[in-house]
NULOFI-755004 format. One line per field, with one value per residue (C-alpha): residue number from 1; residue in one letter; chain; x, y, z. Coordinates in steps of 0.5 Angstrom, whole numbers, plus 500, padded with zeros to 3 digits. Layout:
N
seq	(NUM_...)
type	(A_...)
mol	(A_...)
x	(X_...)
y	(Y_...)
z	(Z_...)
This chain:
916
seq	(1_2_3_4_5_6_7_8_9_10_11_12_13_14_15_16_17_18_19_20_21_22_23_24_25_26_27_28_29_30_31_32_33_34_35_36_37_38_39_40_41_42_43_44_45_46_47_48_49_50_51_52_53_54_55_56_57_58_59_60_61_62_63_64_65_66_67_68_69_70_71_72_73_74_75_76_77_78_79_80_81_82_83_84_85_86_87_88_89_90_91_92_93_94_95_96_97_98_99_100_101_102_103_104_105_106_107_108_109_110_111_112_113_114_115_116_117_118_119_120_121_122_123_124_125_126_127_128_129_130_131_132_133_134_135_136_137_138_139_140_141_142_143_144_145_146_147_148_149_150_151_152_153_154_155_156_157_158_159_160_161_162_163_164_165_166_167_168_169_170_171_172_173_174_175_176_177_178_179_180_181_182_183_184_185_186_187_188_189_190_191_192_193_194_195_196_197_198_199_200_201_202_203_204_205_206_207_208_209_210_211_212_213_214_215_216_217_218_219_220_221_222_223_224_225_226_227_228_229_230_231_232_233_234_235_236_237_238_239_240_241_242_243_244_245_246_247_248_249_250_251_252_253_254_255_256_257_258_259_260_261_262_263_264_265_266_267_268_269_270_271_272_273_274_275_276_277_278_279_280_281_282_283_284_285_286_287_288_289_290_291_292_293_294_295_296_297_298_299_300_301_302_303_304_305_306_307_308_309_310_311_312_313_314_315_316_317_318_319_320_321_322_323_324_325_326_327_328_329_330_331_332_333_334_335_336_337_338_339_340_341_342_343_344_345_346_347_348_349_350_351_352_353_354_355_356_357_358_359_360_361_362_363_364_365_366_367_368_369_370_371_372_373_374_375_376_377_378_379_380_381_382_383_384_385_386_387_388_389_390_391_392_393_394_395_396_397_398_399_400_401_402_403_404_405_406_407_408_409_410_411_412_413_414_415_416_417_418_419_420_421_422_423_424_425_426_427_428_429_430_431_432_433_434_435_436_437_438_439_440_441_442_443_444_445_446_447_448_449_450_451_452_453_454_455_456_457_458_459_460_461_462_463_464_465_466_467_468_469_470_471_472_473_474_475_476_477_478_479_480_481_482_483_484_485_486_487_488_489_490_491_492_493_494_495_496_497_498_499_500_501_502_503_504_505_506_507_508_509_510_511_512_513_514_515_516_517_518_519_520_521_522_523_524_525_526_527_528_529_530_531_532_533_534_535_536_537_538_539_540_541_542_543_544_545_546_547_548_549_550_551_552_553_554_555_556_557_558_559_560_561_562_563_564_565_566_567_568_569_570_571_572_573_574_575_576_577_578_579_580_581_582_583_584_585_586_587_588_589_590_591_592_593_594_595_596_597_598_599_600_601_602_603_604_605_606_607_608_609_610_611_612_613_614_615_616_617_618_619_620_621_622_623_624_625_626_627_628_629_630_631_632_633_634_635_636_637_638_639_640_641_642_643_644_645_646_647_648_649_650_651_652_653_654_655_656_657_658_659_660_661_662_663_664_665_666_667_668_669_670_671_672_673_674_675_676_677_678_679_680_681_682_683_684_685_686_687_688_689_690_691_692_693_694_695_696_697_698_699_700_701_702_703_704_705_706_707_708_709_710_711_712_713_714_715_716_717_718_719_720_721_722_723_724_725_726_727_728_729_730_731_732_733_734_735_736_737_738_739_740_741_742_743_744_745_746_747_748_749_750_751_752_753_754_755_756_757_758_759_760_761_762_763_764_765_766_767_768_769_770_771_772_773_774_775_776_777_778_779_780_781_782_783_784_785_786_787_788_789_790_791_792_793_794_795_796_797_798_799_800_801_802_803_804_805_806_807_808_809_810_811_812_813_814_815_816_817_818_819_820_821_822_823_824_825_826_827_828_829_830_831_832_833_834_835_836_837_838_839_840_841_842_843_844_845_846_847_848_849_850_851_852_853_854_855_856_857_858_859_860_861_862_863_864_865_866_867_868_869_870_871_872_873_874_875_876_877_878_879_880_881_882_883_884_885_886_887_888_889_890_891_892_893_894_895_896_897_898_899_900_901_902_903_904_905_906_907_908_909_910_911_912_913_914_915_916)
type	(M_A_A_K_E_K_W_L_N_M_E_K_V_A_D_E_V_S_D_R_I_L_D_G_L_F_C_S_W_D_W_D_L_E_D_M_G_V_R_M_T_L_N_L_S_L_Q_G_L_C_F_L_L_S_T_M_V_A_A_Q_I_T_E_L_R_L_M_N_G_G_H_R_C_E_G_R_V_E_V_K_Y_Q_G_H_W_G_T_V_D_D_Y_R_W_Y_M_K_A_A_D_V_V_C_R_Q_L_E_C_G_H_A_V_N_A_P_R_G_A_H_F_G_S_G_N_G_P_I_W_L_F_N_T_V_C_E_G_T_E_L_T_L_N_D_C_H_H_S_P_I_Q_D_Y_R_K_R_Y_F_S_H_N_Y_D_A_G_V_V_C_S_G_F_V_R_L_A_G_G_D_G_P_C_L_G_Q_V_E_V_H_S_G_K_D_W_V_P_L_S_D_G_N_F_T_L_L_T_A_Q_V_I_C_A_E_L_G_C_G_K_A_V_S_F_L_G_D_V_S_F_R_E_S_D_R_V_W_P_K_E_F_Q_C_K_G_H_E_P_E_L_W_L_C_H_S_E_S_C_P_G_G_A_C_H_R_G_A_V_Q_V_F_C_S_V_Y_T_E_V_R_L_M_K_N_G_I_S_Q_C_E_G_Q_V_E_M_H_I_S_G_H_W_K_M_L_C_A_S_H_W_N_M_A_N_A_N_V_V_C_Q_Q_L_G_C_G_V_A_V_S_T_P_E_G_A_Y_S_V_E_G_G_D_K_I_W_E_A_R_F_H_C_S_G_A_E_S_F_L_W_N_C_P_V_T_A_L_G_I_P_A_C_T_R_G_N_T_A_S_V_I_C_S_G_N_Q_T_Q_V_L_P_Q_C_N_D_S_V_S_E_P_A_G_S_A_A_S_R_E_S_A_A_T_C_S_D_S_R_Q_L_R_L_V_D_G_G_S_R_C_A_G_R_V_E_I_L_H_Q_G_S_W_G_T_I_C_D_D_S_W_D_L_R_D_A_H_V_V_C_R_Q_L_G_C_G_A_A_L_N_A_T_V_S_A_H_F_G_E_G_S_D_P_I_W_L_D_D_L_K_C_T_G_K_E_S_H_I_W_K_C_P_S_Q_G_W_G_Q_H_N_C_R_H_K_E_D_A_G_V_I_C_S_D_F_L_N_L_R_L_V_S_E_D_Q_Q_C_A_G_W_L_E_V_F_Y_N_G_T_W_G_S_V_C_H_N_H_M_A_D_I_T_L_S_I_I_C_R_Q_L_G_C_G_N_S_G_T_L_N_S_S_I_V_P_R_E_G_S_R_L_R_W_V_D_Q_I_Q_C_R_K_T_D_S_S_L_W_Q_C_P_S_D_S_W_R_R_N_S_C_S_S_K_E_E_A_Y_I_S_C_A_G_V_R_P_K_S_C_P_T_A_A_P_C_T_D_K_E_K_L_R_L_R_G_G_D_T_V_C_S_G_R_V_E_V_W_H_E_G_S_W_G_T_V_C_D_D_S_W_S_L_A_E_A_E_V_V_C_Q_Q_L_G_C_G_S_A_L_E_A_L_Q_N_A_A_F_G_P_G_N_G_S_I_W_L_D_E_V_Q_C_R_G_R_E_S_S_L_W_D_C_A_A_D_S_W_G_Q_N_N_C_N_H_K_E_D_A_G_V_R_C_S_G_G_R_T_V_L_L_S_T_T_A_G_I_R_P_G_P_N_L_V_R_G_I_F_S_L_S_E_M_L_C_L_I_L_G_A_L_L_F_L_V_L_V_I_L_V_T_Q_M_Y_S_W_R_A_K_R_R_A_L_P_S_F_E_D_V_L_N_E_A_V_Y_E_E_I_D_Y_L_V_T_T_K_K_D_L_L_G_S_N_A_Q_R_T_D_A_P_S_E_D_Y_D_N_A_E_E_V_P_V_P_E_P_P_P_A_S_W_M_S_E_G_E_V_P_P_E_E_E_N_G_K_K_A_F_Q_R_G_S_S_L_Q_F_S_R_G_V_A_G_P_G_K_E_E_S_N_P_W_L_L_Q_G_E_E_V_N_S_G_Y_D_D_I_E_V_N_A_L_G_T_S_T_M_V_F_P)
mol	(A_A_A_A_A_A_A_A_A_A_A_A_A_A_A_A_A_A_A_A_A_A_A_A_A_A_A_A_A_A_A_A_A_A_A_A_A_A_A_A_A_A_A_A_A_A_A_A_A_A_A_A_A_A_A_A_A_A_A_A_A_A_A_A_A_A_A_A_A_A_A_A_A_A_A_A_A_A_A_A_A_A_A_A_A_A_A_A_A_A_A_A_A_A_A_A_A_A_A_A_A_A_A_A_A_A_A_A_A_A_A_A_A_A_A_A_A_A_A_A_A_A_A_A_A_A_A_A_A_A_A_A_A_A_A_A_A_A_A_A_A_A_A_A_A_A_A_A_A_A_A_A_A_A_A_A_A_A_A_A_A_A_A_A_A_A_A_A_A_A_A_A_A_A_A_A_A_A_A_A_A_A_A_A_A_A_A_A_A_A_A_A_A_A_A_A_A_A_A_A_A_A_A_A_A_A_A_A_A_A_A_A_A_A_A_A_A_A_A_A_A_A_A_A_A_A_A_A_A_A_A_A_A_A_A_A_A_A_A_A_A_A_A_A_A_A_A_A_A_A_A_A_A_A_A_A_A_A_A_A_A_A_A_A_A_A_A_A_A_A_A_A_A_A_A_A_A_A_A_A_A_A_A_A_A_A_A_A_A_A_A_A_A_A_A_A_A_A_A_A_A_A_A_A_A_A_A_A_A_A_A_A_A_A_A_A_A_A_A_A_A_A_A_A_A_A_A_A_A_A_A_A_A_A_A_A_A_A_A_A_A_A_A_A_A_A_A_A_A_A_A_A_A_A_A_A_A_A_A_A_A_A_A_A_A_A_A_A_A_A_A_A_A_A_A_A_A_A_A_A_A_A_A_A_A_A_A_A_A_A_A_A_A_A_A_A_A_A_A_A_A_A_A_A_A_A_A_A_A_A_A_A_A_A_A_A_A_A_A_A_A_A_A_A_A_A_A_A_A_A_A_A_A_A_A_A_A_A_A_A_A_A_A_A_A_A_A_A_A_A_A_A_A_A_A_A_A_A_A_A_A_A_A_A_A_A_A_A_A_A_A_A_A_A_A_A_A_A_A_A_A_A_A_A_A_A_A_A_A_A_A_A_A_A_A_A_A_A_A_A_A_A_A_A_A_A_A_A_A_A_A_A_A_A_A_A_A_A_A_A_A_A_A_A_A_A_A_A_A_A_A_A_A_A_A_A_A_A_A_A_A_A_A_A_A_A_A_A_A_A_A_A_A_A_A_A_A_A_A_A_A_A_A_A_A_A_A_A_A_A_A_A_A_A_A_A_A_A_A_A_A_A_A_A_A_A_A_A_A_A_A_A_A_A_A_A_A_A_A_A_A_A_A_A_A_A_A_A_A_A_A_A_A_A_A_A_A_A_A_A_A_A_A_A_A_A_A_A_A_A_A_A_A_A_A_A_A_A_A_A_A_A_A_A_A_A_A_A_A_A_A_A_A_A_A_A_A_A_A_A_A_A_A_A_A_A_A_A_A_A_A_A_A_A_A_A_A_A_A_A_A_A_A_A_A_A_A_A_A_A_A_A_A_A_A_A_A_A_A_A_A_A_A_A_A_A_A_A_A_A_A_A_A_A_A_A_A_A_A_A_A_A_A_A_A_A_A_A_A_A_A_A_A_A_A_A_A_A_A_A_A_A_A_A_A_A_A_A_A_A_A_A_A_A_A_A_A_A_A_A_A_A_A_A_A_A_A_A_A_A_A_A_A_A_A_A_A_A_A_A_A_A_A_A_A_A_A_A_A_A_A_A_A_A_A_A_A_A_A_A_A_A_A_A_A_A_A_A_A_A_A_A_A_A_A_A_A_A_A_A_A_A_A_A_A_A_A_A_A_A_A_A_A_A_A_A_A_A_A_A_A_A_A_A_A_A_A_A_A_A_A_A_A_A_A_A_A_A_A_A_A_A_A_A_A_A_A_A_A_A_A_A_A_A_A_A_A_A_A_A_A_A_A_A_A_A_A_A_A_A_A_A_A_A_A_A_A_A_A_A_A_A_A_A_A_A_A_A_A_A_A_A_A_A_A_A)
x	(716_719_714_709_711_712_705_702_705_702_695_695_695_690_685_686_685_679_676_677_673_667_667_666_672_674_674_680_687_694_697_704_706_713_713_719_723_717_714_707_703_696_692_685_679_672_670_676_674_667_669_673_668_663_668_669_662_660_666_662_664_658_660_664_666_671_676_681_678_675_668_664_665_672_678_681_677_675_671_668_669_668_667_673_675_680_683_684_690_692_694_690_685_683_677_671_672_672_666_663_665_662_655_655_655_651_656_655_661_668_673_679_682_688_693_699_696_694_689_694_696_690_691_688_688_689_682_682_687_687_680_678_671_667_664_657_657_652_657_665_663_661_667_673_678_683_680_679_684_689_694_699_701_703_708_703_704_699_703_699_692_687_683_677_674_667_663_658_651_650_654_653_654_655_658_665_667_665_661_657_652_645_644_644_644_646_641_646_647_647_646_639_637_633_627_626_620_620_627_630_637_637_638_643_647_647_649_655_657_657_661_666_664_663_656_651_650_644_640_636_629_626_632_631_634_642_642_636_629_629_628_629_623_624_624_629_627_633_634_641_644_645_652_649_644_642_641_636_628_625_619_616_614_606_602_608_609_615_616_619_624_631_635_642_646_652_657_662_667_665_659_658_660_659_661_665_666_668_666_659_656_653_652_659_666_671_669_670_668_667_671_672_669_673_672_677_678_679_685_683_688_683_677_672_665_663_665_662_655_654_656_651_646_647_647_640_644_642_648_655_657_665_670_675_682_684_679_676_683_684_689_690_693_695_687_687_685_689_684_681_673_672_664_660_656_650_651_646_652_660_661_658_663_669_675_682_687_693_699_696_702_701_697_700_698_692_691_684_677_672_665_660_653_648_644_637_635_630_635_637_642_641_643_650_651_655_655_661_668_672_679_679_683_679_674_669_670_670_664_660_663_660_653_650_649_651_647_652_656_663_666_671_669_672_679_679_679_676_682_682_678_673_670_663_658_652_647_640_639_643_651_654_661_666_669_676_677_683_683_690_693_691_683_685_688_681_678_684_683_676_675_681_685_692_695_693_699_695_690_687_683_680_676_682_677_672_666_660_653_648_650_656_655_662_666_673_674_680_681_687_688_686_678_674_670_670_664_666_672_670_667_662_656_652_650_654_659_661_663_662_663_669_672_671_676_679_684_689_691_697_692_690_692_692_694_697_701_707_709_712_708_702_695_693_700_706_710_705_705_701_701_702_704_704_710_709_712_713_709_712_709_711_705_701_695_690_685_689_691_684_682_688_686_678_680_684_678_683_679_677_684_691_698_705_710_717_721_721_728_728_728_734_735_733_725_721_718_712_708_709_705_698_693_687_680_674_670_675_672_679_686_685_681_687_691_699_705_706_708_716_720_724_719_723_729_728_727_721_717_711_710_702_699_691_686_685_692_692_698_697_694_699_706_703_697_693_690_695_695_700_705_706_706_713_720_727_732_740_741_745_739_732_730_735_736_733_725_721_713_709_704_701_703_711_716_719_723_723_726_731_728_725_727_728_728_720_719_724_720_714_717_720_714_710_714_715_722_722_725_729_736_738_735_739_740_744_742_746_744_745_741_734_731_724_720_721_714_715_718_718_714_713_711_710_712_706_703_701_703_707_701_698_704_703_707_707_703_705_711_711_719_725_730_734_736_742_737_734_732_734_733_736_731_733_730_734_736_742_740_742_744_744_750_747_748_741_737_733_733_727_723_727_723_729_726_730_736_734_728_726_728_735_736_735_739_745_743_743_750_753_751_755_761_761_760_766_771_770_771_777_780_778_782_788_788_788_793_798_796_798_805_806_805_811_816_813_814_821_822_819_823_830_827_825_833_836_832_834_842_841_838_843_849_846_845_852_854_850_852_860_859_854_860_859_851_848_841_841_840_846_849_849_841_839_843_840_837_830_830_828_822_818_812_806_803_796_790_788_793_790_787_780_784_787_787_789_795_793_796_797_800_802_806_805_804_804_800_800_799_799_803_810_812_815_812_816_817_823_827_823_823_817_813_809_811_818_823_825_831_833_831_837_837_832_834_835_835_841_840_839_838_831_829_825_825_821_819_813_807_809_811_811_817_817_820_821)
y	(712_707_708_708_701_698_700_697_691_691_693_686_683_688_686_678_680_684_678_673_677_678_671_670_664_665_670_670_668_669_671_672_677_678_684_688_687_688_682_684_680_680_678_680_677_677_684_687_684_686_693_693_691_696_702_700_700_706_710_713_719_724_728_729_734_736_742_746_744_748_747_743_736_736_737_734_729_731_727_729_725_727_734_735_735_730_728_721_717_715_708_703_709_707_710_705_709_715_713_712_719_722_719_720_728_727_729_724_719_719_722_721_719_723_722_725_731_733_739_740_738_739_740_737_730_724_720_714_710_704_705_700_700_695_701_699_702_708_712_712_710_703_702_697_702_701_704_711_715_720_717_723_720_714_719_719_726_730_729_723_726_723_727_726_729_728_729_733_733_737_737_740_735_734_741_742_743_743_750_748_743_740_740_733_731_725_720_717_711_715_721_724_730_736_738_745_746_753_753_761_764_765_757_757_763_758_752_756_759_752_749_754_757_764_766_764_768_764_758_754_750_744_740_733_729_727_719_717_718_719_726_728_728_735_742_747_754_758_765_766_767_760_757_750_747_742_748_751_750_744_741_735_736_738_732_728_729_733_737_732_737_738_745_747_752_757_759_764_769_774_776_784_789_797_803_808_815_820_815_814_808_810_808_810_810_805_798_795_787_784_778_773_779_785_790_790_794_790_791_794_789_785_789_791_793_786_786_793_791_785_790_796_790_787_794_796_802_800_799_801_807_807_803_809_806_809_815_814_811_812_810_803_800_794_792_791_784_782_776_777_776_774_775_775_780_776_774_776_777_778_772_768_770_765_768_767_768_763_767_774_779_784_790_797_802_806_801_800_798_804_804_809_806_809_810_809_802_801_804_799_800_799_793_794_795_790_792_795_793_798_797_796_802_807_812_809_802_806_810_803_800_805_807_800_793_786_780_776_771_768_762_756_749_742_745_744_751_757_760_754_750_750_757_758_765_766_769_769_765_759_757_756_755_759_755_755_757_763_762_764_767_775_772_767_774_778_771_771_779_779_773_776_770_774_772_767_761_757_757_750_747_741_741_740_740_736_737_742_742_747_753_755_762_765_763_766_771_776_780_785_783_789_788_789_783_777_778_785_782_781_775_772_774_771_764_764_759_752_748_742_741_738_745_748_753_753_757_756_762_764_764_757_753_746_741_734_729_726_719_713_708_711_714_720_721_724_731_736_740_746_748_756_761_754_750_745_747_744_747_749_746_751_753_748_746_740_744_745_738_736_741_739_732_733_737_731_726_723_723_728_728_728_728_731_726_729_723_723_724_730_730_731_736_743_745_751_752_756_758_757_759_757_758_755_756_751_756_755_750_750_751_757_761_760_765_765_768_771_767_766_762_759_760_755_750_743_740_744_741_738_731_729_722_723_718_715_713_707_703_705_700_702_704_710_715_712_705_700_692_686_689_696_692_688_691_689_693_693_690_693_694_695_688_685_685_684_682_686_686_691_689_692_699_697_694_687_682_675_669_665_658_654_659_657_659_657_663_667_666_669_675_676_675_679_686_685_683_677_671_669_668_666_665_668_667_669_677_677_684_686_685_688_692_692_686_679_678_672_665_658_661_655_657_652_658_659_664_671_674_672_672_666_662_657_660_661_666_674_675_668_666_663_667_674_679_675_670_675_672_676_675_677_677_677_684_688_695_699_703_711_712_719_722_728_728_729_728_721_718_719_713_711_714_711_707_700_702_698_696_689_690_693_687_682_686_685_678_676_680_676_670_672_674_667_664_668_667_659_659_664_658_653_656_657_650_648_652_650_642_644_647_641_636_638_636_629_628_630_625_620_621_620_614_611_613_610_604_604_605_599_594_597_595_588_586_588_584_578_578_578_572_568_563_560_560_554_552_553_560_563_563_570_570_571_576_581_587_590_597_602_605_612_611_612_619_620_618_626_627_624_628_626_623_618_610_604_601_596_591_594_590_585_590_594_601_606_612_619_620_612_609_606_600_594_587_583_578_581_579_574_567_563_567_565_571_571_577_574_577_574_567_562_557_562_566_573_578_582_588_593_599_596_599_606_611_617_622_620_623_624_616_609_605_598_592_587)
z	(732_736_741_736_733_740_742_736_738_744_741_737_744_747_741_743_750_748_743_749_754_749_748_755_755_762_768_771_769_769_762_760_755_752_746_744_751_755_760_763_767_767_773_772_776_774_777_774_767_768_770_764_759_762_761_753_752_755_751_745_740_741_735_728_724_718_719_716_708_703_705_710_707_707_712_718_721_729_734_741_746_754_752_748_741_738_732_729_727_720_722_717_715_708_703_707_713_710_707_713_715_709_710_717_715_710_705_699_698_699_694_698_705_705_711_714_716_709_712_717_724_729_737_743_744_739_741_735_733_728_726_721_718_713_709_712_719_720_724_725_732_730_727_730_733_739_746_746_750_748_744_745_752_748_744_738_734_730_724_722_723_718_713_708_702_701_694_698_698_692_685_678_674_666_665_662_670_677_677_671_670_672_680_683_691_694_697_701_696_689_686_683_680_683_681_678_681_686_684_684_683_691_691_685_689_695_691_688_694_697_691_692_685_686_685_680_674_671_671_666_668_665_663_661_666_665_666_672_672_679_682_689_693_696_694_697_698_700_702_699_706_708_707_705_701_706_712_707_708_704_703_700_693_692_692_692_685_683_677_671_669_672_673_671_674_672_677_675_678_674_677_675_670_670_666_671_669_675_680_678_674_668_660_658_662_664_664_670_673_679_679_685_690_688_682_677_670_664_659_652_649_644_647_641_639_640_647_648_645_650_656_653_652_659_663_659_656_648_644_643_640_641_645_646_649_656_656_663_666_673_678_681_675_679_679_672_669_663_661_654_652_645_644_638_640_641_648_654_659_658_662_657_652_651_656_655_661_660_658_657_658_663_661_660_665_663_657_660_656_655_652_650_649_646_653_649_652_646_640_635_630_623_619_616_609_605_598_599_602_606_609_616_618_614_616_613_616_623_622_619_626_630_627_624_627_624_625_621_626_625_628_627_628_629_630_637_639_637_634_629_624_618_617_618_617_620_614_614_620_617_618_612_609_605_598_598_591_591_599_601_608_606_607_613_616_616_619_625_626_626_631_636_635_632_626_621_621_615_610_610_603_601_608_612_618_615_611_613_611_609_605_602_603_599_594_590_596_594_601_601_609_611_611_618_616_612_608_606_601_594_592_587_592_598_595_589_587_583_589_594_601_600_598_605_607_614_618_623_627_632_638_637_643_644_649_650_654_651_653_649_652_656_655_659_663_660_659_659_653_650_642_642_636_631_636_641_648_655_661_668_674_679_683_680_685_685_681_676_675_675_670_665_666_665_659_656_657_662_668_674_677_676_680_679_678_680_680_673_670_666_659_654_648_647_647_648_655_654_660_668_674_672_677_676_680_680_676_670_665_661_662_657_662_668_670_669_667_660_654_654_650_656_662_667_667_664_671_672_666_669_668_670_671_670_674_667_665_662_657_650_646_640_640_635_636_630_630_628_626_629_624_628_634_632_631_630_633_634_627_621_617_618_616_621_629_636_636_640_641_643_649_655_653_653_648_650_647_645_649_644_647_641_637_629_622_622_628_624_618_620_623_617_613_618_617_609_609_605_607_613_612_620_627_631_639_645_644_638_636_644_650_650_656_659_660_656_653_650_651_647_641_636_629_623_619_615_620_618_625_630_635_631_633_640_646_653_657_656_660_663_662_665_661_661_656_654_651_646_640_633_626_619_613_606_605_609_607_610_616_616_623_625_629_631_639_642_636_636_629_626_621_615_609_604_599_597_593_587_583_581_574_576_581_575_571_576_577_569_569_575_572_565_569_572_565_562_568_567_560_561_566_561_556_560_562_555_553_559_557_550_552_556_550_546_552_552_545_546_551_547_541_545_548_541_538_544_543_535_537_542_536_531_535_537_530_528_534_531_524_526_530_525_524_531_531_533_533_541_544_545_552_553_551_558_559_555_558_557_553_558_555_558_562_557_557_561_558_558_553_548_543_539_533_537_535_538_534_528_524_517_511_517_520_527_526_531_530_533_540_541_546_544_548_546_549_555_550_547_552_556_554_555_550_544_541_539_536_529_530_537_535_534_528_524_518_519_514_516_511_518_512_511_518_517_523_522_527_532_529_522_520_521_524_520_522_517)
């Protein structure tokens, strides 16, 4: 590879040299080249330049072919130069170059441009390198490429040979697969239909062989054109041995006007059928079929009279008389074909019947299908009598099956499979339904067994698979479960009912198969799962080829191709892994027709489960399978309730977070209202509920708070932000309910189906009760406070009483002293007057201690009275001079009554103290 890289750099310089030569800018020069440690000096004369130019122009590729592919129009690209075939290196090999190759070979357009020796490594020279095409060139030689030489001398390897897959000159379009549909040929620009004029089965055989689709079993002319009104202007007249259609003789349409009708061709690997007895093909014997070029016996499992009738009619042997199992078995059990045919009896060929091969178990040795036909090509069996019902295992039932013919048919519609759907019966030339009155599993068992679909899993009612139309043929069926046909069960009679189509009956049988891709964020990509026996299970990828992937994707409506993704981490948990070793063929129109290993509950390990990405892969428009609104595209994660958590939004197929820049209660309000979670309580920032993962879809969200959806708010463009997940926004809403988290390992919790804990009326009762309780607490608190004040008030009254009595003692003593010194009194105040001390009086009680009955002191009969609760205080004029109000017993020269016994002392609050 180092030598190749060195050469690539030198090629860039060589390209520039070539450009200068062709531009004629100079004839001789000295040029220094330094690249990869290599220094070169080119001294070219005019003659040398002319010789080099003439050599390059003379180098021409004479032929082109594709090798080692499945047909002429796919394979390793090889070119012929100087009489030798060589390959093309895949450097810069793209679809435009592949398109040129396909057009040059008249192989339609390019489907793929594989690299890395996809079709195997070639031999001989590697002629072309660095091939770049515009896509409009007529030949590969017209594309730009490095000088033609054997690049093996430059240490190039055939491990990088280029390849091409072309659409081909002819295709079958509009069918269920590449081997069934309308014949179209490529005009060099687009696909146009082929006229059915002079079209024969031999031409159809050539087309099927060219497409690798086995052999043509039938064709249909005068078909309306699929898309275009244009018609291929020639008619092909093949003899059947040509390898490709374009090698067949062709002529212009007569008169230049081709017949205005298209043609459809049906190819199949099932091409012939025969009955062998004693090595001779006749109208009875072991059933054998020509499959992919080999004769194989058919297994007797699920072989029935309807299949046998088709075989007898196809061989011109009248009708089937019986189907004795293994009666003509011969050695060679390894050549038994296990696929099951499900004929209705009206098909013209056995290969026109539905076929199931997926998961079919190996056939027991000797258990081969056999048929005895009537042998009379004109014989027609009489119509079966349906007036009586017979158990399936009875002799009468077997005799009826062998000696009569029934034109009635049974089918299941709109269930996605032949073994599930609405039950419909063909009677008197019209399809009609069955009413669901008395419809149960015993009735459904008869339907499933009659169709070869195993046992009934479910008997659906009320038009579970949609409403039918036309007649309602049967009602009130009462099957025992053993009848051979559903119309042999007791009922009200044909057309007798009291129902409407909203009561149409349906069934789901055990052989019902379905297919899906499981992915959280993508459509047409995911883990491949199949529904079998009533349960979904994985599919294993061993030996799964491109054609198998193509059939799977086409069946799912996800394009015409797919790839296996082996880099996906295996899924955790236990699940069924139903089937492995699926090997489809181009002729298979669905996965159910593909051979595989038999059904098993554990067919492979978890590392071998198939994860497929189809061509039509796209992000899911909704996080759920059903159509969704903005509400389903918004969720909260990581919170302790369903209405709190990290805000996440769905966009382009994945969940992402919202950055907390500009995040406020207004934005949180919109989120809460959109989710039906009430009002916003908090707008949380800085990944309060933990950092998310994946994309950060929104930033700078700015809402007014009244928007109905977060999508209505202003914000930066989707995915445009300058944040990391440490800035994820969150909300806490008022309508939260506690989340019940599962602790079971390996089990993802499902949706929270628990409703609110309390109803609205219960919530109102709780609120009122809480308010009453709060009022009660306040009242109790006030009561205790009032009682405490009551206890404190008597203490104050005791203190006050002590102060009053102390003052009275003091006054009495003073009065005695004054009376004792009455002889010495003068009109002037005593010299001891100024030494009179103020009687200490206790502080007044706080105003809050006042009761409602308090009144201020008031004059009563010229005397001061102190009511209960009043503040007892003496004027400072009692001891201080200079006051207008003087104390009568302290003033000298004033006559004083010495009758101190007139002083009345009463307890505070019960009496009045009066001073004379």
